[in-house]
C-alpha positions as CSV (number, residue, x, y, z in Angstrom):
1,M,18.6,-7.1,26.8
2,F,19.3,-9.6,24.8
3,I,17.8,-7.8,21.2
4,F,20.1,-5.1,22.0
5,I,23.3,-6.9,22.6
6,Y,21.9,-8.8,19.4
7,L,21.5,-5.1,17.9
8,F,25.2,-4.2,18.2
9,G,26.6,-7.3,17.6
10,M,24.8,-7.1,13.8
11,N,25.6,-3.5,13.3
12,L,29.0,-3.9,14.4
13,L,29.3,-6.8,11.8
14,S,27.7,-4.9,9.2
15,F,30.2,-2.1,9.5
16,S,33.1,-4.0,9.6
17,L,31.9,-6.0,6.3
18,F,31.3,-2.8,4.8
19,Y,34.9,-1.6,5.7
20,L,36.7,-4.5,4.8
21,D,34.8,-4.9,1.4
22,K,35.6,-1.7,0.3
23,R,39.3,-1.9,1.6
24,R,39.6,-5.2,-0.3
25,A,37.8,-3.2,-3.6
26,K,40.8,-0.6,-3.5
27,K,43.1,-3.5,-3.7
28,H,41.3,-5.0,-6.5
29,Q,41.1,-8.6,-4.1
30,W,38.4,-10.8,-3.8
31,R,34.8,-9.2,-2.4
32,I,32.5,-9.8,0.3
33,K,29.2,-10.6,-1.8
34,E,26.7,-7.7,-2.1
35,A,23.9,-10.3,-0.8
36,T,26.3,-11.1,2.3
37,L,26.1,-7.3,2.7
38,L,22.3,-7.1,2.7
39,F,21.8,-10.2,4.3
40,V,23.3,-8.7,7.1
41,C,21.7,-5.4,7.5
42,L,18.5,-7.6,7.0
43,F,18.7,-9.3,10.1
44,G,19.5,-6.5,12.2
45,G,22.8,-4.6,10.8
46,A,20.8,-1.7,9.1
47,L,22.3,1.3,11.3
48,G,25.8,-0.1,10.8
49,G,25.6,-0.7,6.8
50,W,23.8,3.1,6.3
51,L,26.7,4.6,8.5
52,S,29.7,2.4,6.8
53,M,28.1,3.6,2.8
54,Y,28.7,6.9,4.1
55,C,32.1,7.1,6.2
56,F,33.7,5.1,3.5
57,H,31.6,6.2,0.8
58,H,30.8,2.5,-0.1
59,K,27.8,0.9,-1.8
60,T,26.1,4.5,-2.4
61,K,25.6,4.9,-5.8
62,K,23.7,1.1,-6.1
63,W,19.8,1.8,-5.9
64,Y,19.3,-1.1,-3.7
65,F,21.5,0.0,-0.9
66,K,21.2,3.5,-0.9
67,F,17.2,2.7,-0.9
68,G,16.8,-0.9,0.3
69,V,19.5,-0.3,4.3
70,P,17.9,2.9,4.9
71,L,14.1,1.6,4.3
72,M,16.0,-1.9,6.6
73,L,16.7,0.6,9.2
74,I,13.2,2.5,9.4
75,L,11.8,-1.0,9.5
76,Q,13.9,-2.4,12.4
77,V,13.3,0.9,14.2
78,L,9.6,0.6,13.9
79,L,9.7,-3.3,15.1
80,A,11.6,-2.3,18.1
81,Y,9.7,0.1,19.3
82,Y,6.5,-1.9,18.5
83,L,8.7,-4.9,20.7
84,R,9.7,-2.5,23.3
85,H,6.3,-0.9,23.9
86,R,4.0,-3.6,23.1
87,V,5.9,-6.9,24.5
88,G,8.0,-5.6,27.2
């Protein structure tokens, strides 16, 4: 159960950070570092990052987001499946 709460929180954080960064980009304000966005995606927020990329049309042209975030999502789904069926 803890893993689902963790993943929900990380995805909510990821989605929110992408939204905030897009809003700041439109206003020419200080931005969130790309490394921060990728870090949050890597540690469980890939689904939120991927959804927000296409909801807000943000970071979709950068190859490391376009291919990296979906790859992270696939790996996280595989890991969750493994943990659910192997460990728990």
